[in-house]
N, C-alpha and C positions, 0 to 999 in steps of 0.2 A: 372273584372280585366284581362288585356291582358295576363299576365303570366299564370293565371289559365286557361284561354281559350286555350292558346297554349298547355298546358299540356293535357287538355281534348281532343283537336282535333288531337294532334300529339303523343298520348300516346305510340304508337308503337316505336317511335323514342327514347323515354325515358325509354323503358322497360329494356334495358341493365343497365342503371344507377340505376334504381329502384331495379333490381335484385342484383346488386353488393352491394348496400347499405343495402338491407335487409339481405343478407348473412353475410356481414361484421358486422352489428349490432347484428345479431343472435350469431355470434361467440364471440363478445365482451360481450353480455349479458350472454352467457353461461360461459364465463371466470369469470365474476364477481360473478355469482351465485355459481360456483364451488369454487371460492376463499373464499367467506364468509362462505360456507358450510364446508370448509376444516380447520376451526379454530381448535386448539387443543381441545381434548376431555378429560373428566375426566376418568382415567383408571378404568375399572370395579372392579379391586381388591381393590380400596379404595372408591367405589361408595356408600358404606353404612356408610361412615365416614363424618359427617357434617362439622367438623372442623379439619384442618391439620396445624401443626406447621412444617415448612420446614426450613432447614438451609439457611443461607444467600448465595446469588449468588456472584460468582467472575466474573472477566472479562478476556477475552483472550488477546493475545498480540496486537490485533488490537483495543482493547478497548471496544469490544462488550460483552454484558452479556453472561456468559457461565456457566460452571459447578457450582453446589452448594457445598460449602465447608463443609464437614461433621463434626458433633460433635464426640468427642471421646466417647468410651464406658462409661467412668465415667461421662462425662459431660451430655450425653444423659440420663443416669439413674437418675442423680440428677434432670435434667430438667423435665423428665417424672414424677418423684415423685411430684414435685411442681405443674405441670399441672393437675395431677390426683386428687389433693386435692381441685381444684377450685369448686365452687358451680355449680351444673348442670352436672358435668363430672363424668361418672361412671367408666371410665378407660382411661388411657393414654398408648397407645401401640407403642413401638418402631418398626419401619418398616425397615427391612433389606432385601437387594436383592443381590444375588451373583450368580456366574456361576454354573449351574448344568444341565446336559443333559443326558437323558436316552440313553442307548445303546440297540439295538435290532438286533439280528443276526450278531453281530460283527461290526455294523455300528451305528454311532450316529443318533438318531431320529431327523429329521428336525424340528427346532424350531427357528423362527426368534427372539424370546425373550430369547434365552438360556442364555445370559449373565446376565439376571436378573430373571431367573426362580426359583431360590432357595430362600426360605424364612424361617423365624422362624414360629412356629405354631401359635403364637399370631397374626401374620399378617393376618391370615385367617379371623379373626373377623372383619377386616376393610371392607370386601366386603358387607355383611358377607357371607362367604362360610361355610356351615355346613357339618358335617360328613354324608356321605351316607352309610358307613359301617365301622366296626372296631372301633378303638379308636385313640386318639391323640398320637403323638410320645412323649416319655419321656426319652429315653436313646439314647446314641450315636449309630449310625448305623440304626436307625428307621426312616421311611419316610411315609408320607401320600401323595397319588398321586391323580391326577384328575380321577374321576370315568370313564370319557370317554376314558381314556388311556387304559383300559382293563386289568390292573394288578389285580391279586387276592390277598386278604388279606392273609398273611402268606407266599407269594411267595418272591423270591429274585429278586431284580431289579439291574442290573448292570448300573452304571452311570459314567459319566466323570465329574471330578472336575478339578480345575486348576492344582492340583498336579498330577493327573492321574486317572486311572480307579479304582473304588471300588464297592463293593456290599452292597446294602442297603436292609433291610427287610421291606416289605410293611406291616404296621400295621393298615392301614385304607385308605379309599378313601373319597374324598371330591367333592362337586358339583361345582367345578371351576378349572381353569387351574393353574399349578404350582406344585412345589415339596416342601413339608413342613417338615422340620426337627425340632427337639426339640429346644427350644429357646436357651438353653445352647450351643448346637452344632453350631447353626447359629451364635451365638455371637463369637465363636472361629474362624469361617471361615470369618465373616464379622463384625469386631468390630466397624467400622464406621457407623454412623446413619445420614441419610439425612432428615428423616421425622418422626414425631410422630403423630399418629392419636388419636383424642379425641372422644371417644364414650360418648354420652349424656344420661342423665337420662330422663325418660318420662316427657314431658312437658317443658323441658329446652329449652331456646332460643339460637340458634346457634350464633346470632349476639352478645348477651350478653356474651356468653362464649368466642367468638373471642376477644371482647374488653378486657376481663379479661386476656386472654392468651397473648395478645400483651404486657401487662405490665410485664408478667413473662419472656417471650422470649427476649424482649429487642432488642438490636442490633445484637444478635447472629443469628437471623433468622427473619422470618415473619410468620404471621398466615393468612391462606386463607380459604375461604368458597365458596360454590357454584361453578361457572365456574372456579374460581381461582385455584381449585384443579387440573386443567389440567397441572400445572407445573410438575407433576409427570408422565406425558406421556412418555413412553419409547422412547429412542433416535431413534431407528430404524423406528418407526412410523413417527416421526418428519422428518427424512431424506427422507422417502418415500413421504411424503406430499410435501417436498421442491422440489423433482424431478418433481412431478406432476405440481407444480406451475411454474417451469421453462418451462415445455412444453406448458402449456396453455398460459403463458405470451408470449412465442415466437410465438405461433399461433395468438394471438391477435395483436401483433406488425406487424407481416407479413400480417395478414388480413387487418389491418388498412392501411398499406402502399399500398397494392394492391387495396384496395377499392378507396382510393384517386386517385391512378394512373388510374384505370378504369373509374371513374367518370370524371376525367379531360380529358381523351382521348375521351370519349363519347360526352361531352359538346363541346370540341374543334372541333370535326368533325361535330357536329350538327350546330355550329355557322358558320363554313366555308361553309357548304352547304346552308345556309340561307342568304348569302351575298346580293342577289337581294331583298329578302324580307326586310332585315334590311335597305338596301339602300332606299327602298320605304318608310319605316317609317321615315328615315332621310329626305326624300324629302318633306313629308307632315308636317315636323316641329319637329320631335322627337329629343331631345337633347341627346348627348352622355351619360349623367348620367341616362337618362330614359332608354336607351338601356341596360346599365349596370344593372339598377334596374330590367328590364324585365328578363334578363338572370339569375340574382341571385334569382329573385322571382320564376322562374321555378325550380331552384335548391332547394329552400326552400320547395315548394310543393312536389317535387319528394323525397327530403330528409325526410320530415315529414312522408310521406306515407311509404317509405322504412324502416325508423327507427321504426315506430310502428309495422309494419309487422315483422321486424327483432327481436324486443323485445319479441313479442309473440312466434315467432319461437324459440328464445333462451330458453324460459321457457320449451318448449317441448323437446329441444335437450339436456338440462343440464343433465337429468338422463342418457341419452345415452353417454354423454361425461364421466360421472362418471364410467360407465361400460367399456368404452374404456380405461380410465386410469387404472382401476383395471386389465384389460386384459393384459396390457403391464407392469404391476408390479409397477406402481407409484401412487397407491391409496390403501386405506384400505377397507376391506370387509364391515365395518360398515358405509361407506360413505352414507349420505342421503342428497339430495338437499334441501336447505332451501330457499324458495322464499321470497324476501323482495322488498319493493317498491323502495328504493333508487338505486339499480343496474339498474332497468328498466328505471327510470328517467334519470340516467346518460347516459345510452345507447342511449336513444332517443335524448338527447342533443348532444351527440357525432355524431349521424347520421346527424343531421342538420348541425353541424360544418363541417363534412366531405364533405357533398354535396356542401356547400357554398365554402369551400376551393377548391374543385375540379373544380367548375365553375368560380372561380375568374379570372383566366387567360383568359378563353374564353370570359367572359363578357367585359374585357378591350380590347381584340382584336376586339370583335364585335362593341364596341363603336367607333372604329376608321374607320369603314366603311363609305365611303363618299356617298352622294346622287346619284352620277353618276352611282354607281353600279346597281341601279334599271333599268338603260337603257341598260345594257349589255345583249347580247343574250347568250354569252358563259361565262363559269366560269373558264377560263384559269387563272392560278395563275400568278400574276405579278412578284412575287419573292418567292422562296420556303422558304427563311430564313428571319425572321424579326430581328431587332436589339435586342429585348428582348429575342428571341430564341437563338441568338448568346451568349448573356450575361449569361443567365441561363444555357445553355448547356455547354458553356466553363467553367463556374464556377463549375458546377457539375463534369465535367471531371477532373478539377484540384483537387477538393476535393477527388474524387475517387482515383486518383494517390497517393495523400498523405495518404489516409487511407490504400491503398495497402502496402505502405512502413511501416506504423505503424502495420499492421497485421503481417508482418514478424517478428517483434520484440515483439509482444504481449505475455503475459503469456499464459499458457495452458488453464486457466479458461476463459480468455478473447478472445482467438483466434477465436473461432467460432462466437461469437457476432460481432467481428470486421470484419470478412469475410462477414457476412450477411449485415452489414451496408455498406461495400464497394460495394457489389453487388447492393444494393438498389440505392446508389448514381450513380453508373455507368449505371444502367438501365435507370435512369432519363436522364443522359447525352446522352445515345444512342438514346432514344426516341426524345430528343430535337434536336440532331444533325443529325438525320436520313436523312432529306432531302438533306444534303450535299453529302452523299455517295450513295443515291439511284440512281441518274443519272448514275454515273460511273458503279455501280453494275448492273443496268438494261442493260446498253450497253454491259457490259462484258458477262452477262448471255445470252442475246438474240443475241449476235453477230453471232453465227453459223446459226441462223434462218433468217438472213437478206436475203439470197438468196433462201429461201424456196418458194415453189409454194403457191400462194394464198396470200390474203391480211391479213390473221389472225395474223401472227407473227409481221408484220409491225404495225398493229393497237395496239397490246399488247405493243410493244416497245414504240410507240409514246404516248400512253395513260399513261403509268407509268412514263415516263420521264416528260411529260407535267404537270401531277398532282402529283408532288413529295410530296407536303405537305399532300395531301389526302392519298397517298400511305404510308407515314410515320405514319399517324394516324391509318391506318389499321394494319400496322406492329407492332405498339407499344405494344399491349397486347401479341403478339407472342414473342417479345423480352423478356418481363417479364416472360412469361410462361417457355420458353426454358431456360432462364438465371437462374431462381430459381431452376428449376428441375436439371439442370446440376451442379449448385453450391452445392446444398444439397447432391445429390448423389455422386458427386465428393469428397466432404469433407469426407464423410463416407469411401469411397474406399481408399482415401489417408491416412487417419488415421489408418484404419484397416491394412494397409501394413507397416506404419511407426513405430508405437509403438512396436509391437512384434519384428520387425526386430532390432530396437534399443536395446531392452531388451535382445534379443538373443546374439547380438554382445558383450554386456557388460558381459554376464554370460557364455561365451563360455568356455567349459571345466569344468563347475561346475554342480553339482546336487543340487536341492533345495527341502527341506522338507517343505511341506505346509499343512495347515489344510484341512481336508476332511470331510465336513458336520458339522464342529465345528467352532466357532469364532476364535480359536487360537490353539496353540500346548500346550499340558500339559507338566509338568515337567518330566513325565515318557518318553514321546516321545523325549524330549530334551536330557534326560540322555542317551538314546540309541544311539543318534547321537554324542553327545559330548557337554557338557554344555558350554565349553569355546568358542564355535563357535556361540553362540546365544545371543540375547539380550531380556530383559524382559521389555516391555513398561508399564508405569504407568502414573498417573497424579499427579502433585505436585502443591502446592499453595505457592506463594512467594509474599513478599511485594515489589511493584514497586513504586518508587517515582512518585507522581502525579496521580497514577492510583489505588492505594490500592491493595487488594488481587488479584493476577493474576494467572491464571492457565496455566501451562506449561507442555509440554510432557517431562517426564523424562524417563531414560533408565537404567535398571540394567544390568551390564555386568560382566561375570564371569572371564574375562581375568585377570591375576594376577596384571596387572598395575592399575586395578580399584578395587583391593581387599580391600583397606582401607575403612572401613565402616564409617569413619568420614570425608571422603573427596569426592570431586566431580570435574569432568573435564567439563568445559563449553565451548561453542563456542564463537567466537569473536563477532558475531552479538548479541547473547543473553547477553553477558557481557556488551556490549555497551548500550543495552536497560535498564539494571538494574544498570549501573555504577559500575560494579564489577571489582576488581583487584585480581590477584593471591595472596593467603595468607589471603584473607578477609573471615570472618565467616558470614554465612547467615542462617537465620531461615527458615526451610522447613516444611510445613505441608503436611502430607501424607493422603491418602484416608481413613485411619482409624481414622482420626481426631487428631492424635498425632503429636507433633512437634519434630524435630531434628535440632541441630545446626551443620552444616557442613562447612568444610573449602574448599575454592576454591583452589584445588591443582594446577591447571594450566588452562590457557585460550588458546585454540587451534583454528586454522583456521576452518571455517565452513566445515563440512563434513556430508552430509545427511546419509551416511552409518553408521557413529558413533553416531550421535544424538547431541542435543544441551546441555543436562544436563545428564551426565553419572555418575552413582554411582555403588557401589558394588551390584551384583545381590542378594546376601543374604539380603542386607538392604531393597531392594524393596520387596522381598518375605515376609520379616518380617512384613511389613506394609500393603501389598496388597495381600490378600488371593485369589483374583480372577484374578490376572494378568496372561496373557497368551502370549507366544511368537508368533510373527507373522509368521516368516519363518526362516529357517536355511540354509545357503549356505556352501556347502562342495565340495571338489574335487570328481569327479566322481569315482575315484578308491577307495575312502574311504566311499562311500555310503553304508549303511547297507541294507540288503535284505528286512527287514520289520521294521516298526516303530509303530505297534499297531493300535488300532482303533482311528479314529479322525485325522489321518495323512496319507499322501502319499508322494512318492518321484517322482519328475519330473526332466527330463533333461532340459537344458536351453531353447530349442525351445518350448517344451510342456508347461513349466512354463510360458513363455512369452505369448503364445496363451491363456492359461487358465486365466492368470492375467487380460487380457483385454477382455475376452469373454463377461462378463456381461456388461462392458462399451460399447463394440461394439454392443451388442444386443440392449441395450437401445438407443444408438446413431442411429442405423439403424431404429428402430421403430419410434424414434422422426423424422428422416428424411422422412420416408414414410408418416407420418401424415402431416408434413409440405408441402411435395410435393403435396399431395392430396388437401390441402387447397389452395396452390398457383395455381395449375392447374385447380381446380374447379372454382376459382374466374376468372382467366384470360381466361378460356375457355368460360365463359359467354361473356366476352369482345370481344374475337375473333369472336364469332358468331354474336354479336351485331354490331360491327363496320363493318364487311363485309356485313351484311344485310343492314345497313344504307347506306353504299357506293353504294350497288347495287340499293337500292330504289331511291337514289338521281339521278341515271343515267338512269332512266326509259325513258326519252325523247331520250337519245342517243341510247338506245337499239331499240326503235321503229323506229328511223331513219335507223338504220342498217337493220331492217326487211323490211322497205319500199324500201330500195335499193336492195332488193333481197335476203338478208341473211335468211336462214331458222332458225327455232327455235333451231335445233340441232347445227348449226354453231355458233349461238350467245352463247349458253350454253357452247360450247367447248371453245369459246374465253374467256368467263368469268372464266372457269376452269383453263385455262393456265395462265391467269392473276393472279388469286388467288394463284396458285401454285408458281409463281415467287415471289409474296409478302411474302408468307410463307417461301420460301427459303431465302429471304433477312432478314426477322425477325429472322429466325433460326441462320443465320450467325452472325448477330449482337448480338443475345442472347448468342451465344458461346463466342464471343469476350469479352463481359462484365464479363464473369466468369473467364477468363484466369488470369487477375491480382490478384484477391483475392485467387484463388486456387494456383497459383504459389507462392504467398506470404506465404500462409499456408504451402506449401511444403518446402519452404526455412526455415521457422521458425521451422518446425518439424525436418528438417535435422540438424539444429543447436542444438535443444533440445535433440535429440536422438543420435547425433554424428555418424549418418549413412547417406548414400546417400538416398534422398527421391525425387522421381520424381512425377510430377503432374499426377494424376490418373483420368480416366473418367469411369463412369458406362454407357457404350454404350447401354446396353439394355434399361435402363431408358430413355436415350436420344432419341433413335429411337422410343420408345413407345410414348413419349410426342410429338415429331415432327409429327408422324403419326396421333396422336389424334388432334393436331392443324390443320393439313391439312384437315382431315375429317370434322371437325367442320366448318372451313372456307369455304371449297368447298360446303358443304351441305347448309350453310346459303346463300351464294352468288347465287348458282344455284337455290335454292328454290325461293328467292326473285326475281331473274331475270325471272324465268319462270312465276311467278305470274304477273310480269309487262308486259310481251310481249305475253302471251297466247291469243289465238283467242277467243274472246267473242261471244258466240252464242246468237242470238236474242231470 
């Protein structure tokens, strides 16, 4: 088969495409393996419970499944009693979780699960965790702690609860994480129950017990076994996994785009350099469809080989990817890669599709070669731009401009993705339309060298202008490399300056009390500042027409105008979603599982600072024992000197910087990973296309050498030519990033109500450009030297 023979004989020409496909599929394979391995896990603290009854799930305002609506204390006790009497069940244990955090040396001990670290003693049997020393807690103020924590039995342990700091007496230690109070005290702190664990008698069938329990629970919840018990996974772990998924998804999308881009550029350049060969095939009778089939056949062979190699490489890289995600804080320590067949099969199919897609345009262009091309001695391009190139390039440019406009008005969550999509489309436009601007740019850049001594500058100038399409193919990966590096680094720099500046401007003259090592502020800290200046967030469950039980963010406020415990102030947008009017009574379920009937006192215009559903602070505290205040804003002159453990005071600027520190750190790490991916891919293409270009010009170099040029002169000529191409690619790469970055800056200026200018990370730009130049020069010089070196007998 001709396609297979071409790949075998010209393997070096396809090396760049093979490498790009292999790396792209390796990344996609890694992404899929990490994704399937990142499925929710059964929390260890219920790992010994074969059957769990969990409260029914509600939906959020967007209609997606969200928080579980708890049973009240009375309902949970009655349900646990009925479940405990089922055949095969030895005990039905109510599981409660609430905020409790140890204090050491005056500071809260870091614990990502602090909001759910407190439990009743009975919950320890769900793991099961056994006593390592001491006894179980039986009275108020007694606690059993993790043996690894290091607290001695009989010692006093200061802890933070939602109401403030208190001292507990350690009466025992357990061989598992968490803090265990007596069941009675846990019930008073957290009367709502979201799960009831069923412990089975020896020999009992979990499936039989599940079936029986479903009849008891009915519509108030569901019964889960096996992997289904992962519904109790802590929210912070789910959020961490979501962040990791966002990163690897962005890497896969970027890698897929760059892979197609690189493969397309490689095959396009290869087809252009084989015009005489293809013309010869046309002369001996090859039909256009046969030429297309040959090019696509080559792509299939290269794609299959690259995809298989990439899938194998992806299996090897998946554990390293897991370690990378853990290092930047978007994975959990218990992450283990699970290898399955279907991700590998999907990756190989994607590799074949990418190869064919990348070679499609080149195959159609090659099919248009006429037989006369076989008789041409030179490969002077008849015209740098074809009709298809004009159409695709112009269309991509139009779409890129439209996306730039949409980026400026996009929401904060969508702005980054919109900017990436804009850059991708504009990169394609720049690559397609590059031959139009290469001539003028080359004339401009080489204008000072026209009168230089020697023929070198003239040859460089003439070669680049005459072979504009080949120059564009060589510059294409440089456009992508510089463009993505500048965009990603520029986005981070722009956002790092915009958000803190906007927050500082809004809070000028204020001090802010914020949590310090704790998930929120306790009532004690709030009381030291002034309870009237703070809000207490909670979650409430409401009946929404057409959606059923819906969870909404509620707020408790101590301001006298919200003091009526039977009333609530709601926002206009929330009232519209629920079809409420002032004076209407609504049933509200709180996190303790109890219902209250409240009157809509008034409907007010939306105000994020106030909240959508505002009630009396005392009402929220009565139903939510673990609710904690997020922050308190006060005038600087009224700021107290100290607010106790778990809190600190910031001025406006310090608060703004601290608020976005974690987001900026994650964004910077994400950008670094994506830049490495983009530069790694396109770096291969830079080296490959310049090497292919140099290899195809071997006869030209030998003519120069025969005319008297030394090897050093030819290499210098190639170096200057490559430098100009890199310069053009860099300029176009910078140009494609200006619209999305400018649009992002405009959107940020509107969102933050502060002037935001386009920012560039020039250190990254210089590094990437120098790397591109070094790769391109090294590849072209090496290939040229191999082509013209003196062969000894």
